[in-house]
C-alpha positions as CSV (number, residue, x, y, z in Angstrom):
1,M,-0.4,-1.4,-25.5
2,K,-2.0,0.3,-22.5
3,G,-3.1,3.2,-24.7
4,I,-4.7,0.9,-27.2
5,T,-6.6,-0.9,-24.4
6,M,-7.8,2.5,-23.1
7,I,-9.1,3.5,-26.5
8,H,-10.8,0.1,-26.8
9,S,-12.5,0.5,-23.5
10,Y,-13.4,4.1,-24.3
11,S,-15.0,3.2,-27.7
12,R,-16.8,0.2,-26.1
13,L,-18.7,2.5,-23.7
14,T,-19.4,4.9,-26.6
15,Q,-20.7,2.1,-28.7
16,K,-23.0,0.8,-26.0
17,L,-24.5,4.2,-25.4
18,S,-24.7,4.9,-29.2
19,R,-26.4,1.6,-29.8
20,R,-29.1,2.3,-27.2
21,F,-29.6,5.8,-28.4
22,L,-29.7,4.6,-32.0
23,F,-32.2,1.9,-31.2
24,I,-34.6,4.2,-29.4
25,Y,-34.2,6.9,-32.0
26,T,-34.8,4.5,-34.8
27,I,-37.9,3.1,-33.2
28,L,-39.4,6.5,-32.7
29,F,-38.4,7.6,-36.2
30,V,-39.8,4.5,-37.8
31,F,-43.1,5.0,-35.9
32,L,-43.3,8.6,-37.0
33,S,-42.3,7.6,-40.6
34,V,-45.0,5.0,-40.7
35,I,-47.6,7.5,-39.7
36,I,-46.3,10.0,-42.3
37,L,-46.2,7.3,-45.0
38,I,-49.7,6.2,-44.2
39,G,-50.9,9.7,-44.3
40,S,-49.1,10.5,-47.5
41,V,-50.3,7.3,-49.1
42,C,-53.9,8.2,-48.3
43,L,-53.3,11.7,-49.5
44,L,-51.6,10.5,-52.7
45,F,-54.4,8.0,-53.3
46,F,-57.1,10.7,-53.1
47,Q,-55.1,13.1,-55.2
48,T,-54.4,10.4,-57.8
49,R,-58.1,9.4,-57.7
50,Q,-59.2,12.9,-58.1
51,T,-56.8,13.5,-61.0
52,A,-57.8,10.3,-62.7
53,E,-61.6,11.0,-62.4
54,N,-61.0,14.5,-63.8
55,Q,-59.1,13.1,-66.7
56,L,-61.7,10.4,-67.3
57,S,-64.4,13.0,-67.3
58,L,-62.6,15.2,-69.8
59,A,-61.9,12.1,-72.0
60,A,-65.6,11.1,-71.7
61,E,-66.7,14.6,-72.7
62,S,-64.3,14.5,-75.7
63,I,-65.7,11.1,-76.8
64,T,-69.3,12.3,-76.3
65,S,-68.6,15.5,-78.3
66,Y,-66.9,13.5,-81.1
67,Q,-69.7,10.9,-81.4
68,K,-72.3,13.7,-81.3
69,E,-70.6,15.4,-84.1
70,L,-70.6,12.2,-86.2
71,R,-74.3,11.7,-85.5
72,D,-75.0,15.3,-86.4
73,K,-73.2,14.9,-89.7
74,T,-75.2,11.8,-90.5
75,Y,-78.5,13.3,-89.6
76,L,-77.7,16.5,-91.6
77,L,-76.8,14.3,-94.6
78,T,-80.0,12.2,-94.4
79,A,-82.1,15.3,-93.9
80,S,-81.0,16.8,-97.3
81,H,-84.0,16.9,-99.7
82,E,-81.6,17.4,-102.6
83,L,-79.8,14.1,-101.8
84,A,-83.2,12.4,-101.4
85,E,-84.3,13.6,-104.9
86,M,-81.0,12.5,-106.5
87,I,-81.3,9.0,-105.0
88,K,-84.9,8.9,-106.1
89,N,-84.0,9.8,-109.7
90,Y,-81.3,7.1,-109.7
91,Q,-83.7,4.5,-108.5
92,Q,-86.1,5.5,-111.3
93,Y,-83.4,6.0,-113.9
94,S,-80.3,4.0,-113.0
95,T,-77.9,5.8,-115.3
96,D,-74.3,6.5,-114.7
97,E,-75.1,10.2,-114.8
98,N,-77.6,9.9,-112.0
99,Y,-75.2,7.7,-110.0
100,E,-72.3,10.2,-110.4
101,K,-74.6,13.0,-109.3
102,V,-75.2,11.3,-106.0
103,N,-71.4,10.7,-105.6
104,L,-70.7,14.3,-106.5
105,Y,-73.1,15.5,-103.9
106,L,-71.5,13.3,-101.3
107,S,-68.1,14.6,-102.3
108,N,-69.2,18.2,-102.0
109,F,-70.7,17.4,-98.6
110,Q,-67.4,15.9,-97.5
111,T,-65.5,18.9,-98.9
112,G,-67.6,21.2,-96.8
113,D,-66.1,19.7,-93.6
114,S,-62.3,19.3,-93.5
115,M,-62.7,16.6,-90.8
116,L,-64.8,14.3,-93.0
117,R,-62.7,11.8,-94.9
118,F,-65.2,9.4,-96.4
119,I,-69.0,9.0,-96.8
120,S,-70.8,6.0,-98.3
121,I,-74.5,5.1,-98.6
122,R,-75.6,1.6,-99.3
123,S,-79.1,0.8,-100.4
124,I,-81.1,-2.3,-99.9
125,D,-80.2,-3.6,-103.4
126,N,-76.5,-3.1,-102.4
127,T,-76.0,-0.1,-104.5
128,V,-73.2,1.9,-102.9
129,F,-72.7,5.7,-103.2
130,H,-69.5,7.2,-101.9
131,S,-67.6,10.5,-101.8
132,L,-64.4,9.1,-103.2
133,N,-63.2,8.7,-106.7
134,S,-63.0,5.4,-108.4
135,S,-59.4,4.9,-107.5
136,S,-60.2,4.8,-103.8
137,T,-62.9,2.1,-103.9
138,H,-60.6,-0.1,-101.7
139,I,-61.8,1.9,-98.7
140,Q,-65.3,0.7,-99.3
141,E,-64.0,-2.8,-99.8
142,Y,-62.3,-2.5,-96.4
143,L,-65.5,-1.5,-94.7
144,E,-67.5,-4.2,-96.3
145,K,-65.2,-6.8,-94.8
146,Q,-65.8,-5.6,-91.3
147,P,-68.3,-7.8,-89.4
148,H,-70.3,-4.8,-88.1
149,Y,-70.9,-3.5,-91.6
150,Q,-72.9,-6.6,-92.4
151,N,-74.6,-6.9,-89.0
152,L,-75.9,-3.4,-89.0
153,S,-77.8,-4.0,-92.3
154,I,-79.6,-6.8,-90.5
155,H,-80.2,-5.4,-87.0
156,N,-80.8,-1.7,-88.1
157,S,-78.6,-0.2,-85.4
158,S,-75.5,2.0,-85.1
159,Y,-71.8,1.4,-84.5
160,F,-68.8,3.5,-83.6
161,S,-65.5,1.9,-84.7
162,P,-62.2,2.0,-82.8
163,I,-59.7,4.7,-83.8
164,L,-57.9,3.3,-86.9
165,K,-55.0,4.2,-89.2
166,E,-55.4,1.7,-91.9
167,G,-57.7,2.0,-95.0
168,F,-56.4,5.4,-96.1
169,E,-53.2,6.3,-97.8
170,N,-52.0,8.5,-95.0
171,E,-51.6,7.4,-91.3
172,T,-53.8,10.1,-89.8
173,P,-56.1,8.3,-87.2
174,Y,-59.8,8.2,-88.1
175,C,-63.0,6.7,-86.8
176,Y,-66.1,5.6,-88.8
177,F,-69.7,5.7,-87.7
178,L,-72.2,3.2,-89.1
179,S,-75.9,3.7,-88.9
180,C,-79.1,2.6,-90.6
181,Q,-81.1,5.7,-91.6
182,P,-84.4,6.1,-93.5
183,L,-84.3,7.9,-96.8
184,N,-87.1,8.2,-99.4
185,G,-89.1,5.6,-97.4
186,Q,-86.2,3.1,-97.5
187,T,-83.4,2.2,-95.0
188,F,-79.9,3.0,-96.1
189,L,-76.6,2.0,-94.4
190,I,-74.6,5.1,-94.0
191,A,-70.9,5.1,-93.2
192,V,-69.2,8.4,-92.2
193,C,-65.5,8.4,-91.6
194,Y,-64.2,11.3,-89.5
195,D,-60.7,12.5,-88.7
196,A,-59.9,11.5,-85.1
197,Q,-56.7,13.4,-84.5
198,S,-58.3,15.9,-82.1
199,L,-59.9,13.0,-80.1
200,V,-56.6,11.2,-80.0
201,N,-54.9,14.4,-78.7
202,S,-57.5,14.7,-76.0
203,L,-57.2,11.1,-74.9
204,T,-53.4,11.2,-75.1
205,T,-53.3,14.2,-72.8
206,A,-55.4,12.3,-70.3
207,G,-53.3,9.2,-70.5
208,D,-50.0,11.1,-70.3
209,T,-51.0,12.8,-67.1
210,L,-50.9,9.5,-65.2
211,S,-49.8,6.2,-66.8
212,N,-52.2,4.7,-69.2
213,I,-55.7,5.2,-70.6
214,T,-57.9,2.7,-72.4
215,V,-61.4,3.1,-73.9
216,Y,-63.9,0.4,-74.8
217,N,-67.1,0.6,-76.7
218,N,-70.4,-1.2,-75.9
219,Q,-69.3,-4.2,-77.9
220,R,-66.2,-4.6,-75.5
221,E,-63.9,-3.6,-78.3
222,E,-60.9,-1.5,-77.5
223,L,-61.4,1.9,-79.1
224,F,-58.3,3.5,-78.0
225,S,-55.2,2.9,-75.7
226,F,-52.3,5.1,-74.8
227,P,-49.4,4.8,-74.6
228,H,-49.9,1.1,-75.4
229,S,-52.5,-1.6,-75.2
230,F,-52.5,-2.8,-71.6
231,F,-55.4,-5.2,-71.2
232,N,-55.6,-8.5,-73.2
233,K,-59.4,-8.5,-72.9
234,F,-62.2,-6.6,-71.4
235,P,-61.6,-6.4,-67.6
236,I,-63.8,-8.6,-65.5
237,Y,-64.2,-6.0,-62.7
238,L,-66.0,-3.8,-65.2
239,E,-68.5,-6.5,-66.0
240,D,-69.1,-7.2,-62.3
241,S,-69.3,-3.6,-61.3
242,S,-72.7,-2.0,-60.6
243,S,-71.2,1.5,-60.3
244,S,-70.4,3.9,-63.1
245,V,-67.3,5.3,-61.3
246,G,-64.8,3.3,-59.2
247,Y,-61.3,1.9,-59.0
248,H,-59.6,-1.5,-58.9
249,I,-56.3,-2.5,-57.4
250,D,-54.1,-5.4,-58.6
251,K,-50.4,-6.2,-58.7
252,T,-49.8,-3.8,-61.6
253,G,-51.3,-0.7,-60.1
254,L,-54.5,1.3,-59.6
255,H,-57.2,1.2,-62.3
256,F,-59.8,4.0,-62.2
257,Y,-62.8,3.5,-64.5
258,L,-65.8,5.5,-65.7
259,S,-68.8,4.1,-67.6
260,G,-70.2,6.6,-70.2
261,Y,-73.8,5.7,-70.6
262,A,-74.4,8.5,-73.0
263,T,-71.8,7.2,-75.4
264,S,-71.9,3.5,-74.3
265,T,-68.1,3.6,-73.7
266,Y,-65.9,2.5,-70.8
267,L,-62.8,4.5,-69.9
268,I,-60.0,3.1,-67.7
269,E,-57.2,5.2,-66.3
270,T,-54.3,3.1,-65.0
271,V,-51.6,4.3,-62.6
272,F,-48.7,1.9,-62.2
273,F,-47.1,1.4,-58.8
274,S,-43.7,2.4,-60.4
275,V,-45.2,5.8,-61.1
276,L,-46.5,6.2,-57.6
277,L,-43.0,5.2,-56.2
278,K,-41.5,8.0,-58.3
279,N,-43.8,10.4,-56.5
280,Y,-42.6,9.0,-53.2
281,F,-38.9,9.5,-54.1
282,F,-38.8,13.0,-52.8
283,L,-40.6,12.0,-49.7
284,F,-38.2,9.2,-49.0
285,L,-35.3,11.6,-49.6
286,C,-36.7,14.1,-47.1
287,L,-37.3,11.4,-44.5
288,L,-33.7,10.2,-45.0
289,I,-32.4,13.7,-44.4
290,L,-34.6,14.1,-41.4
291,Y,-33.3,10.8,-40.0
292,F,-29.6,11.6,-40.3
293,I,-29.5,15.3,-39.4
294,P,-30.8,14.8,-35.8
295,L,-28.7,11.7,-35.5
296,A,-25.5,13.6,-36.6
297,A,-26.4,16.4,-34.1
298,A,-26.9,13.9,-31.3
299,L,-23.6,12.2,-32.0
300,L,-21.8,15.5,-32.1
301,Y,-23.2,16.1,-28.6
302,L,-22.4,12.6,-27.4
303,I,-18.7,12.8,-28.2
304,P,-17.9,15.6,-25.8
305,V,-20.3,14.1,-23.2
306,N,-18.4,10.8,-23.5
307,E,-15.1,12.6,-23.2
308,K,-16.2,14.4,-20.0
309,M,-18.2,11.7,-18.2
310,L,-17.5,8.3,-19.7
311,H,-13.8,8.6,-20.3
312,P,-12.9,8.7,-16.5
313,I,-15.0,5.7,-16.0
314,A,-13.2,3.9,-18.8
315,M,-9.8,4.9,-17.2
316,L,-10.9,3.5,-13.9
317,A,-12.2,0.3,-15.5
318,E,-8.8,0.0,-17.3
319,Q,-6.9,0.5,-14.0
320,I,-9.0,-2.3,-12.4
321,H,-8.6,-4.6,-15.4
322,T,-4.8,-4.2,-15.7
323,F,-3.9,-4.2,-12.0
324,S,-1.9,-7.1,-10.9
325,L,-0.6,-8.1,-7.5
326,G,2.6,-6.3,-6.8
327,D,2.0,-3.4,-9.2
328,N,2.4,0.1,-7.9
329,A,-0.7,1.8,-6.4
330,V,-2.9,3.3,-9.1
331,N,-3.2,7.0,-9.6
332,I,-6.3,8.8,-8.3
333,L,-8.6,10.3,-10.9
334,H,-9.6,13.8,-9.9
335,T,-13.1,14.4,-11.3
336,D,-14.8,16.1,-8.3
337,D,-17.6,13.5,-8.3
338,E,-18.4,10.0,-7.3
339,I,-15.9,8.7,-9.8
340,E,-13.1,10.3,-7.8
341,D,-14.4,8.6,-4.7
342,L,-14.3,5.2,-6.4
343,S,-10.8,5.9,-7.7
344,L,-9.6,6.8,-4.1
345,S,-11.2,3.7,-2.7
346,F,-9.5,1.5,-5.3
347,H,-6.2,3.3,-4.7
348,K,-6.4,2.4,-0.9
349,M,-7.4,-1.1,-1.8
350,T,-4.4,-1.7,-4.0
351,V,-2.1,-0.3,-1.3
352,N,-3.6,-2.7,1.3
353,I,-3.6,-5.6,-1.1
354,N,0.1,-5.1,-1.9
355,Q,1.0,-4.8,1.8
356,Q,-0.9,-8.0,2.7
357,A,0.5,-9.8,-0.3
358,E,4.0,-8.8,0.7
359,T,3.5,-10.0,4.2
360,L,2.0,-13.3,3.1
361,A,4.8,-13.8,0.5
362,R,7.4,-13.2,3.2
363,Q,5.7,-15.6,5.6
364,E,5.4,-18.3,2.8
365,R,9.0,-17.7,1.8
366,N,10.3,-18.1,5.4
367,E,8.1,-21.2,5.8
368,A,9.4,-22.7,2.6
369,I,13.0,-22.1,3.5
370,T,12.5,-23.6,6.9
371,Y,10.7,-26.6,5.3
372,Y,13.5,-27.1,2.8
373,K,16.2,-26.9,5.5
374,L,14.2,-29.4,7.7
375,L,14.0,-31.8,4.7
376,A,17.6,-31.4,3.8
377,T,19.0,-31.9,7.4
378,Q,16.6,-34.7,8.5
379,T,18.7,-37.6,9.8
380,D,17.5,-41.0,10.8
381,P,18.3,-41.3,14.6
382,H,18.7,-45.1,14.1
383,F,21.4,-44.4,11.5
384,I,23.5,-42.6,14.1
385,Y,22.7,-45.1,16.9
386,N,23.7,-48.0,14.7
387,T,26.9,-46.3,13.6
388,M,27.9,-45.7,17.2
389,N,27.2,-49.4,17.9
390,I,29.6,-50.3,15.1
391,I,32.3,-48.1,16.6
392,N,31.8,-49.8,20.0
393,I,32.1,-53.2,18.5
394,L,35.2,-52.3,16.7
395,A,36.6,-50.8,19.9
396,R,36.1,-54.0,21.8
397,Q,37.8,-55.8,19.0
398,G,40.7,-53.4,19.0
399,N,40.3,-52.4,15.4
400,F,41.4,-48.9,15.8
401,N,42.0,-48.2,12.1
402,E,38.5,-49.3,11.2
403,I,37.2,-47.1,14.1
404,I,39.0,-44.2,12.6
405,Q,37.5,-44.9,9.1
406,V,33.9,-45.3,10.4
407,N,34.2,-42.3,12.7
408,T,35.7,-40.2,9.9
409,A,32.9,-41.3,7.5
410,L,30.2,-40.5,10.1
411,T,31.7,-37.1,10.7
412,R,31.7,-36.3,7.0
413,V,28.2,-37.5,6.5
414,L,26.9,-35.4,9.4
415,R,28.9,-32.4,8.2
416,E,27.4,-32.7,4.7
417,R,23.9,-32.8,6.2
418,L,24.5,-29.7,8.2
419,N,26.1,-27.8,5.3
420,T,22.9,-28.3,3.3
421,Q,21.5,-25.4,5.1
422,N,24.1,-23.1,3.6
423,I,24.9,-24.8,0.3
424,V,21.9,-25.8,-1.9
425,F,23.8,-27.2,-5.0
426,E,27.0,-29.2,-5.1
427,K,29.1,-30.7,-7.9
428,I,28.4,-34.3,-8.7
429,D,32.0,-35.5,-7.9
430,K,31.7,-34.2,-4.4
431,E,28.3,-35.7,-3.9
432,I,29.7,-39.1,-5.0
433,A,32.5,-38.7,-2.5
434,A,30.0,-38.0,0.3
435,L,28.0,-41.0,-0.9
436,K,31.0,-43.2,-0.6
437,Q,31.5,-42.1,3.0
438,Y,27.9,-43.3,3.7
439,Q,28.7,-46.5,1.9
440,T,31.7,-47.1,4.1
441,I,29.5,-47.0,7.2
442,M,27.0,-49.3,5.6
443,D,29.7,-51.8,4.6
444,Y,30.9,-52.1,8.2
445,R,27.3,-52.4,9.5
446,Y,26.3,-55.1,7.1
447,H,29.6,-56.9,6.8
448,H,30.2,-55.9,3.1
449,Q,27.1,-57.9,2.0
450,V,26.0,-55.1,-0.4
451,T,27.9,-54.4,-3.6
452,F,27.8,-50.7,-4.8
453,E,28.5,-50.2,-8.5
454,Y,29.1,-46.8,-10.1
455,D,28.7,-45.9,-13.7
456,I,29.3,-42.2,-13.9
457,D,29.9,-40.3,-17.1
458,P,33.1,-38.2,-16.6
459,S,31.5,-35.3,-18.5
460,V,29.0,-34.7,-15.7
461,L,31.3,-34.7,-12.7
462,Q,31.5,-30.9,-12.7
463,L,27.8,-30.4,-13.1
464,V,25.8,-29.4,-10.0
465,I,22.8,-31.2,-8.5
466,P,20.9,-30.5,-5.2
467,K,23.2,-31.2,-2.3
468,N,22.7,-34.5,-0.3
469,I,20.3,-36.0,-2.9
470,L,22.3,-39.2,-3.7
471,Q,22.6,-40.5,-0.1
472,P,18.8,-40.6,0.5
473,L,18.3,-42.5,-2.7
474,A,20.9,-45.0,-1.7
475,E,19.5,-45.2,1.9
476,N,16.0,-45.9,0.3
477,S,17.5,-48.9,-1.5
478,Y,19.3,-50.2,1.6
479,Y,16.3,-50.1,3.9
480,H,13.4,-50.7,1.5
481,G,14.9,-52.7,-1.3
482,L,17.6,-55.0,-0.1
483,I,16.4,-55.8,3.4
484,R,15.5,-59.5,3.9
485,E,12.8,-61.1,6.1
486,D,15.4,-61.9,8.8
487,G,16.5,-58.2,8.9
488,S,19.8,-58.7,7.1
489,I,20.6,-56.6,4.0
490,S,22.4,-58.0,0.9
491,G,22.5,-57.4,-2.7
492,T,23.7,-55.0,-5.4
493,I,23.0,-51.2,-5.8
494,G,23.9,-49.5,-9.1
495,L,24.2,-45.8,-9.6
496,V,24.2,-44.4,-13.2
497,I,24.6,-40.7,-13.9
498,Y,24.8,-39.2,-17.5
499,E,23.6,-36.2,-19.4
500,M,21.0,-36.3,-22.3
501,N,19.1,-33.4,-23.9
502,N,20.5,-30.8,-21.4
503,E,19.3,-32.9,-18.5
504,V,21.2,-34.8,-15.8
505,I,19.8,-38.3,-15.5
506,I,20.3,-40.1,-12.2
507,E,19.3,-43.8,-12.0
508,L,19.7,-45.7,-8.8
509,S,18.6,-49.4,-8.9
510,D,18.8,-52.4,-6.7
511,D,18.1,-56.1,-7.1
512,G,16.0,-56.4,-4.0
513,S,12.5,-57.7,-3.4
514,G,10.8,-55.0,-5.4
515,I,7.5,-53.3,-4.8
516,S,4.0,-54.6,-5.4
517,P,1.9,-52.7,-7.9
518,E,-0.6,-51.5,-5.3
519,T,2.2,-50.2,-3.0
520,L,3.9,-48.6,-6.0
521,S,0.7,-46.8,-7.0
522,E,0.3,-45.5,-3.4
523,I,3.8,-44.2,-3.4
524,K,3.3,-42.3,-6.6
525,V,0.1,-40.8,-5.4
526,S,1.7,-39.7,-2.1
527,L,4.5,-37.9,-4.1
528,Q,1.9,-35.8,-5.9
529,S,0.0,-34.8,-2.7
530,P,1.2,-32.1,-0.4
531,S,3.4,-33.2,2.4
532,Q,3.1,-32.1,6.0
533,I,6.2,-30.9,8.0
534,V,7.0,-33.5,10.7
535,S,9.5,-33.5,13.5
536,E,12.6,-35.6,13.6
537,E,11.3,-37.5,16.6
538,T,8.3,-38.9,14.7
539,T,10.1,-39.4,11.4
540,A,11.0,-43.1,10.9
541,H,13.3,-42.5,7.9
542,I,14.0,-40.1,5.1
543,G,12.1,-41.5,2.1
544,L,11.4,-40.7,-1.5
545,E,8.9,-38.0,-0.5
546,N,11.7,-36.0,1.1
547,I,13.7,-36.1,-2.1
548,Y,10.6,-35.2,-4.2
549,R,9.7,-32.2,-2.1
550,R,13.2,-30.8,-2.0
551,V,13.6,-31.1,-5.8
552,Q,10.2,-29.7,-6.3
553,Y,11.0,-26.7,-4.2
554,L,14.2,-26.0,-6.3
555,Y,12.9,-26.8,-9.8
556,H,9.1,-26.4,-9.4
557,D,7.7,-28.5,-12.4
558,N,10.9,-28.5,-14.4
559,F,12.0,-32.0,-13.4
560,S,10.7,-35.6,-13.4
561,M,10.9,-38.5,-11.0
562,D,9.9,-42.0,-11.9
563,I,9.8,-45.3,-10.0
564,Q,9.9,-48.6,-11.8
565,S,9.7,-51.9,-9.8
566,T,9.0,-55.6,-10.4
567,P,8.4,-57.8,-7.4
568,G,11.3,-60.2,-6.9
569,Y,13.6,-58.3,-9.4
570,G,14.3,-55.0,-7.8
571,T,13.5,-51.3,-8.1
572,T,14.8,-48.4,-10.2
573,V,14.4,-44.7,-9.3
574,S,15.0,-42.3,-12.1
575,L,15.5,-38.6,-11.5
576,S,15.8,-36.1,-14.4
577,L,17.1,-32.6,-13.6
578,P,18.1,-29.6,-15.8
579,S,21.8,-29.5,-16.4
580,I,21.7,-25.8,-15.4
581,P,20.0,-25.3,-12.1
582,P,17.8,-22.2,-11.4
583,D,20.1,-19.2,-11.4
584,S,18.3,-17.2,-8.7
585,T,18.4,-20.0,-6.2
586,S,21.8,-21.2,-7.1
587,E,23.6,-17.9,-6.8
588,K,21.7,-17.0,-3.6
589,K,22.5,-20.2,-1.8
590,R,26.0,-21.0,-2.9
């Protein structure tokens, strides 16, 4: 158990030192980590912004190049004199042959460029020439259903469509360019569909580098989005922004944008916070490693330091904590420092304390023994004086036999009082015999006016009780219970002794005048308060306090004493003692 306590004290010191070190170390580490994180956030932001702007510039160049190529194809087509002559011939002679010649020319023009997928020319009278055969006219029908196809005929403008996959049999992405161009003095609506796979690849590369890329045209339509459509509608911050390049932050992430005035497009590069956190994972891992490596090294240093410096302190604290009065002097800790000085001082202190405690204990023991003997041998001088008067009266009357009885009783009573100094406990039958000697004297003194009744359980006669304890109880009843106003004493005293629950119960009662409640309360309080040693000359009588102090000295708190009294009906004193007295006192005194 002592070893466990030592380990506990040792670890407690270690824990206190470790907690303080860990607190200071953590504060410094957190401070440095915050600086590193702020710096890395700024650096990462600028790197991300630079990357996003570069990707947006590349994407914008791809869109610009793509749209320029579509416009060039359209201008090249409308600049053809051969096509103009064919359309003029058809307008003059609207035959199927002339119509097919125009379509064939458009088909040959499409074939000359592998990226062209469809060309259509619509005149003012709604005549449509196209580069496809008759089985693919549904493509033209698809275009004619688009709102911009109709609007361009009215407003005489141009339009670039979003990147689409529908309208053709295969799923290769394409984009169509609509424009109103003059031809033969008339305005024709020209639709050029162009393969957009290369543009998609360029934009996909830009979007894959970060998180997401979205492209809008000047009509706020979403031209392209990769890997998925992120915005439900055209972002408000683009409408409110007066700058062509910038960024916007919301709960989803960082949105870098670029307005392409040359192509009338808006490009948005989105970087989600989850992607940024992935970039921080390695940084967090490095910081975590940097946190634990110095901490582990410090703890490895702290353990031997604790063993050398703190362990002796813990041992000294354990010695101080476990030292009790009477223990052997503690060992001196040899550490060649101030701890050894403290240990030596504590060693001398324990020696002095034990010596002083032993001296005080010996004095208290002697005083207690003297006090007990004084209590046990106290005799009322009036009792001896009155007994001698009885003997004188009997001598004048010539009653020699009565003189012998009274004298013999007095001799035995005094002898029992004196023997109390040598014998502490006595058997109950011998105590009753001594009580009857006292009763003999009292019968002669009060002319047999007091009746003494005994109710003794035969099984308790061989049990022992404190010597000379019954006679003071009876004396208390004679002088405080049965005495009348004229000084005479008469009445009945009853003594009951039995055993119950390993306790000897002694009950002595009388039918005297009793005790008032106020006086009874004062008596009980006086029994609980310390009693002062008084001389025989100033002691009027041996009372209940004498009995209580003697029993308390022998049994400490392992007994009970109770007084019950009713004015006019008498008093009962009950004393409960252990059936087996304290061995140490019993054996030593008997």
